[in-house]
C-alpha positions in Angstrom: -35.7 -116.8 44.7 -37.9 -116.6 41.7 -37.3 -114.0 39.0 -40.0 -111.6 38.3 -41.9 -111.8 35.0 -40.1 -108.6 33.9 -36.7 -110.1 34.7 -37.4 -113.2 32.7 -38.6 -111.1 29.7 -35.5 -108.9 29.9 -33.3 -112.0 30.1 -34.5 -113.0 26.6 -35.3 -109.6 25.1 -31.9 -107.9 25.6 -29.8 -110.5 23.9 -32.4 -110.9 21.1 -32.4 -107.1 20.5 -28.6 -107.1 20.4 -28.6 -110.0 17.9 -31.2 -108.2 15.7 -29.1 -105.0 15.8 -26.0 -106.9 14.7 -27.9 -108.5 11.8 -29.2 -105.1 10.7 -25.6 -103.6 10.9 -24.3 -106.6 8.9 -26.9 -106.1 6.1 -26.1 -102.4 5.9 -22.3 -103.1 5.8 -22.7 -105.6 3.0 -24.8 -103.2 1.0 -22.3 -100.4 1.4 -19.4 -102.7 0.3 -21.4 -103.8 -2.7 -22.1 -100.2 -3.8 -18.4 -99.4 -3.4 -17.4 -102.4 -5.5 -19.8 -101.4 -8.3 -18.4 -97.9 -8.3 -14.8 -99.3 -8.5 -15.7 -101.6 -11.4 -17.3 -98.7 -13.3 -14.1 -96.7 -12.7 -12.0 -99.6 -13.9 -13.9 -99.9 -17.1 -13.4 -96.2 -17.8 -9.7 -96.4 -17.0 -9.3 -99.4 -19.3 -10.9 -97.6 -22.2 -8.8 -94.4 -21.6 -5.6 -96.5 -21.5 -6.5 -98.2 -24.7 -7.2 -94.8 -26.3 -3.8 -93.5 -25.2 -2.0 -96.7 -26.3 -3.6 -96.6 -29.7 -2.6 -92.9 -30.2 1.0 -93.7 -29.0 1.4 -96.6 -31.5 -0.6 -95.4 -34.5 -0.5 -91.6 -34.2 -4.2 -91.4 -34.4 -7.1 -91.9 -32.0 -9.4 -94.9 -32.7 -12.6 -94.1 -34.6 -14.8 -96.3 -32.4 -14.8 -98.5 -29.3 -15.0 -101.6 -31.4 -11.5 -100.8 -32.8 -10.2 -100.7 -29.2 -11.8 -104.0 -28.3 -10.5 -105.8 -31.4 -7.0 -104.4 -31.5 -6.0 -103.3 -28.0 -7.6 -105.8 -25.7 -10.0 -103.4 -24.1 -12.9 -105.5 -22.7 -16.0 -104.5 -20.8 -19.3 -106.2 -20.2 -21.6 -104.6 -22.8 -24.6 -106.2 -21.1 -23.8 -104.3 -17.9 -22.2 -101.1 -19.1 -23.2 -98.6 -21.8 -20.2 -96.8 -23.4 -20.7 -93.6 -25.3 -17.7 -93.0 -27.5 -17.6 -89.8 -29.4 -14.7 -89.3 -31.9 -14.5 -85.9 -33.6 -11.3 -86.4 -35.6 -8.4 -88.8 -35.5 -6.1 -86.1 -33.9 -8.6 -85.0 -31.2 -9.0 -87.2 -28.1 -12.4 -88.8 -28.1 -14.9 -88.3 -25.4 -15.9 -91.3 -23.4 -18.8 -91.8 -21.0 -19.4 -95.1 -19.2 -22.6 -95.7 -17.3 -24.0 -98.8 -15.8 -27.2 -100.1 -17.5 -30.3 -100.0 -15.4 -28.6 -97.7 -12.8 
C-alpha cells in the first residue's frame, strides 16, 4: 500500500513542528533563567553594600561617608561598569540611603 501525499507530509510535518516547539520553549526558558539571574545579582550587590554599611557602623560607630570608603576598607565589591550605585549620606549617625541599578537597563 502506498501512503497518500497527505500522509507523507504529516509524517514529516508533525515531528518537525514538535521539534520547533521544543526549541522555542528552550529559548524562552533560557531567557527567563537569565533574567532571574540578573535580578539575583542586583540583589546580591545591594545586600553586600548594606552589610558593609552595617559592619562599618558596628566597628567604627559611624556610617561611612561614601561608597569608596566601603570598597577600600570593608571589602565591598561591585562591578562599577555594570551597576550604578547612588549612595546618599546625610550624617555619620544616620543610615545612608543606597540605590543600586543596572546600567543600560
